[in-house]
N, C-alpha and C positions, 0 to 999 in steps of 0.2 A: 219103640216098640208098642202097640194096644193088645189091651186082654183082652176076652172077649168071652161070652156063652157064660158055665154055672158057674167060670170063675172069680170072675168079673161082679157077676152080682154077689157071687156069696161077701168077697173083698165090699162091697155097696153099702151091702146091710150089715158086718159088721162095724161099717164105719162110723153109719147112722147110730146103731145101738150104746156105739162111743162115746157118742156129740154129750147124750144124756140132756140134749135142749129141745128148745123150737125153734130152732136148725136143721137139725133131724130128721125132727115129724114133718114141719113144709116139707125138703126134700122128699120125703118119702113118697109125702101125700100126693105130692107132684110127678113124680117118677111112678107112681099105681096110676093117674091120668093118662102120664104117657101111654105106660103101657096098655089100657083097654080104649088107647083113639087107636091104637095101630099095634095088636101083636106082633109085627110080623119085623117091627123095629129087633135092631141086634142091641142090646148093650155094651156100654166099649170104659176100658179105660185107658183115656191118652195122656201122653204129656209128659208123662212122666221124669222127674227132671231132681236133683239135691237141694233146690226151693221148693221143690213139691212132688215130695216121695208117692204121696199115695194118688198122682196124678188127678185127673178130672173126666171125670163120669161121665160119659156120650152115649148122644140118643140116633142113630146111623138107619137109612134104608136110601137107595142110593145114592148114597153120600149124609153126612154129616145134617139132621135136623135139628137136635139143639146139644148145649152141653144144663151140666147144674154144675155150680159153685157156692160153698157159701164161708163170709165173710163173718164179720165178726158182728157187723150188725143187718143183716142181708141173705140172703138167697139169692143166685144170679142165675137166672135161666137163660141161656142166651139161643138166640136160633139165628144158626148161620149163614141164613138166607133171607131174613130176616125184613128186612129192606123191600125188600119184592113180593111181599105178604099185604092180603090184604090186613088190617087190623078191626073191623066195625065197632067192638070191644071199648078199644084203647088199650090194653093188654099190654101195646110196650111201651116205659117210663124208663128206659137207659138206651147209651146208642143211639142217639136218634140221630145225630148229623152224620157218621158212619154212610157210603156209601152200599154197603151187603149186609151186613147184622147190624137186627136187634136184641134188646135183652128189655127182661122184665127182672125187676128187683123187685121184691120182696122184704117189707119189713117184720118185726112180729105185730101179731097180731091183723095184720096185712091180709084182706079176703081177695085170694082169686076164681072168678067167674069158670066157675070147671066147665062149663059148657061150651062156652068163647077159650078155651083154653084149647078142650081136644080138636074143637075148630083148627088154630095155627098148627098143633101137629098136622093132619089129617092134611091140610094146605102144604104145610113145608114139605110132607112124603112124598103128596104130588109132582110139588114144581120139580121136587130128584127126579123122580121117574120120569118127568114127561121130558127133561132132558139126562137123562141116562140111554 
């Protein structure tokens, strides 16, 4: 079951603060860009399981737009329907061979084009809403 709303936002805030490293800062920055791109997005935590009890931060509107996960060496933002999106700035750099998803892996020190990223978020929302 997904947790959404203020509870999810508070939990994500706490998780990012507890990280205390570059990954938390990067995911916090990307989270801000996501919410600025479309303030109507719903922030949730999905897919809690014993191997990942904290679950996965997820942003949705008319369907999943993207997820945000942290790994030892990267922050991964996976767009649920990324293969259907135009990516003129070439932000997608992971999961490129899949038929549905595309991801952006951000490593320590990487810079992401904020405008291009927000364009991807808005395009993903528009795609979801066009099929709603």
